[in-house]
N, C-alpha and C positions, 0 to 999 in steps of 0.2 A: 388591533393585534390580529394578524391573519395567520400566524404560526405559533407554535408553542413557545417560541422565543419572542420577546418584545422586538418589534420591528426596528432594525438599526438604521439610523439616519445620521449623516454627517452633521456634527454640531455646528450650526451656523453662527457666525460671529456678528455680522450685521447684514441687513438685507442687501446692501450694495455689494458686499464681497462675495460675488457669485463664483469667482475663481480664486484659488489659492495664490497669494502673491509670494514672490520670492525675494529674499534679501537677507543680509546679515544683521544681527542684533548689534546696534552701535551705541557708543557712549555719548552722553550729552556733551555739547560744547557750546560756547557762546558765539552767536552770530554777530555780524557787524552792526546790526540794529539792536544789539543788547538783548535779544530774545534767545531762548534755548534752542539748540539745533543738534541733529544727529550727525554722524561722521559723513564725509562726502560720498556721494554715490559714484559708482563706476560701472559703465562709462558715463561721462557727463551728459546731461540732457541738452545743455545749451552752452554756447561760449560764455566764459566767465563774465564778459562785459555786457551780456544780455540777461543776466540773472535779475529777476524782479525783486525789489525789497518787500518784506512782509507788510510794511506800512502802506503799500498800494492796495491792500485788502481792507475794505470798510464794511462794517456791520451796523445796520439800523434795526431797531426793534420797536416800531410803533405799536405792534401787537405782540404780546409775549409768545403766542403760538405761530407767529408768521414772520420770523426774522428774515431780513433781506441781506444777502452777501453780494458785494460788487467789487470788481477789480478796476483800478484806475485806467489800465490799458491792457488789452488782450493782444497777443498771448501772454499769459503770466506763467513764467517758468522758473524753477529752481533746480539746483544740483544736489541739494541736501535738505533733509526734513528740517523745517524751520517753524518755531512755535512762538507765538506772542500771547501773553496773558492779558486779556482785556479787563477781567475782573477776578481777583483772587477769591477763593472760597475760604470758609472757616471750619470746614469739616476735616475728617481724617485724611491723611495723605495716602494715595494709592501706592501699591507695591506690585512686584512681579507675581505675587501670590494671589492677587485679587482679580475679581471680575468687576469691571467698571461699567456702570449703567449710565448711559448718556443720551441726550438729545442732540441731533446734529443736522446741519445743512451741508450737502456735498455739491461742489461746483467744479466744473471742468475748466481748468485754467487757460486752456487754449481758446475756448470759445467764450468764456465768462458766463456760461449758462448754468443755472441750477439743475442738477441731475435728480436730486432726491432730498427730501426733508422728513425728519421724524418728529418734529415739534408738533404737539397736539396729539401724538400717538404714544403707545407704550415705549419705554426706553429701549434703545438698542444695547446689546451687551458685548463687551470686549474682554476676552481672556488675555490679560496682560502678561501671562507666562508663555503665550504662544508666539514663538519667534518667526513663524513662517507666514502667518496671515497678516498682511498689511503691516510689516515691521516698523515702518516709519511712524504710523499712527499709534500703534500700541506703545512704542517707545516714548512718544510725546505725551501720552497719558500717564505714564509712570511718574509718581512724585507729585502729581497734581492733587489739590485738596478738593474734597467734595464741595460743590457749590461754585467752583471756578468756571469761568467762561473764557475759552481760548480759541485762537485761530491757528490752524496748522496747515502748512503747505508741504505736500509729499511728492517727491519726484517719482517717475515711473519705476526706477530701480528699487525703491523702497515702498512701492505700492503694489500694483498689479503685475509688475515685471514686464518682460519683453513680449508677453502674449497679450497684454492689454486686457480689455474686457469688451469683446464685440457686442455682447447683448446690451451693454450700457453705452455703446458707441464711444468707448474710451480706447484710444490707441496707445501704442508703446511709447509715444512721445508726449503724452498729456500729463502735465502736473495736476494733481488733485488738491483742491482747497477745501478745508473743513472748518466750519464754525461749530464748536461743541460746548455744551453745558454739562458738567459732571454732576449727575443727580444723586448717585449713590455708589458705594463700593463695598463689596463683601468678599471675604477670603474664599477661595475655591477649596472646598472641604475634601478630605480624604476619607472621613467617616463622620457619622452623626454621633454627637456626644450629649449627655444630659441624663437626668433621672427619668427612667421610664415609668409611666403610669400603669396601674393595674388595669388589666383588660376588663371591659364591661361584662356583666352577666350574659352568658350565652355566646360570648366570643371566645375564640381559641386563645390559649396562653402562648406568649411569645418570649423568646430569649435570643439575643444576638451577641456573639462573642465580641470583645473589644478588638479593634484593629481594622484596617482597610479591607473592604470587599469580603466580608465574612457571611456565610450562609446562616440564615435564621433557623431556629428550631421552633416549629409550629406544632402545638399540642392541642388536638381536638378531644374533648371529653368523650370517652367511650360510650357509644350508643346515642350520642346527642344528634339531634336533627338540625340541618342547616337552616338558616333563615330563608324565607322565600323572596325577600326584597333585598336590594343593595344596602349593605351596612359598612360603615367605616368608623374608625376611631384614631385620633391622633395620640400616639403613645409618647412621643417626645415632640415638644413644640419648638420649632426652630426660630431663630431671631433674624433670619435673612429676609430679603424681599419676597413679596407674594408672587406665586406662579401665575403667569398670564397665558391665556389660550394662544396657541401658535408657537410658544417657546419650545426650545429643546431642553429637556431635563437630562441631567446626568445622575444616574441612580445606582444604588446597590439594592437589588430586590431578590426576593425568594417567592416562588409560586408553588403551591401545593394543592392537591385535590382534597376537599373536605373528607376527612377520615381515610385518606389515601397517602400516596407518596409525593415527594417533591418532584415536579416535572420540569422545572427550570429555575435557574439562579444565576445571578451575575458572577457569583463565586466560581461557577463552573467555567466561565470565560476568563477568569483571572483578572478582571478589570471592570470598573463601572461601565454601565451601558447607557448610551444616549438614545432618546426617542422623542418624537414630537408629541406634545400634549394639546388636547382641546381642538384637534383638527381632523378627527376621524381616522387617525393613523394607528391607534391602539384600541383595545376593547372599550366599549361604552362605559363600563364600570370604572375604568381608570380616568377617562375624560371627565366623568361626572364628579369624581372625588378628589383628584389631584390639582385641578385648576383652583386657585385661591389659597392653597396651602403655602406655607412659608419655607424657604430654603433652610435646610438644617433639621427638617422634621422627619420623624418616623411615623408612617401611616399604616395601620392595619386595615385591610379591605377584604370583605367577604362578597364574592361576586356570584349571584345565581345565574343559571344558564341564559336567561333572557338578557342579561347585561354582559354576557361573555360571548360564547360561540353559538348560542341559540340552539335551535333544533337540529342543526347540521353537525354540531360538535366539531372535532378536529381529529384527523387520522394521521398516523405516521406513514412514512414512505412504504413500509411493508404491509400497510392496510390495517394494522392494529389500531385500537383507539388510543390516542394521546389524551384527548378530553372527550368524554362521552356526552351526548346531548342532555343527559340528566345530571352531569357533574357540576357541583358548586365548587368554585375555586377560592382559595385563600391566598392573599398576597401580603407580604411585609415589604414596604417600599421606603427606602431611605433617600431623601432628596438632597443630593450633594451640590447641585448647581442648577440654575435656570438661565439659559443663554439664548 
């Protein structure tokens, strides 16, 4: 954190999606191969008689963390997002309100070459309510059960769009093929709910009004001295997945100087705030305490200067102190999502 506001970063959906894709959210329909499909793309990627059947995609998994995806013949092209369920799951069904956590292999249908795989790595996260980022893929994931293994072919119009993705060497004509395993799904929260624990001795008292994006009231005992080391306490334990270093967190937070005033809050912005955690993009006190917490948690953090802005502190544009070098900061952070 290099300013009094948590550094804002665009919430990434998956490592491959470096550019926002364009397309309309489309309804499912059955394909000729009896797999589920989205509505036809416009304009068509390829002449109808050149459309490749989804059965031309094969997946072999000799090693769980190294699946191989192959196409019978390249180029493999489709005009509409087409999905084939290889193995149905037995968990909850995903909805448009969920974030789906998946492992995937991404293949360029034109060349048949694998571009990226996340198997053996932390799950990638898809906000299934986002209609703008890779609409074909997010639509294909809706209604899938946790544990399912699926193959999805996405045409350019429902993927990266006419701009393609030059960094990944994906052109505006390339169909993308994905083999995905749905590992988990959790609802995107608007607020943290649950019975709040009493704060530990020596920690400030906290109350947060019910409702989305509310500013916390932080009460420090009069005349009390702040701790000299980093302190944290989970006030509400969430039931979502654990936060992994490098993820983007969506949060409702309030920051206050110990014994002083609130200097920042998501409520002042009127919406939850995204930031990257565990990657040196925020203050050390946050990186050290929020990684490993679970989504849906409310965390109280007391940050001494050494874990915050250090000896330099932080000044406002007019030269006045925002955070003095001797200031201890207190934060209440509600973790709404980790993506």
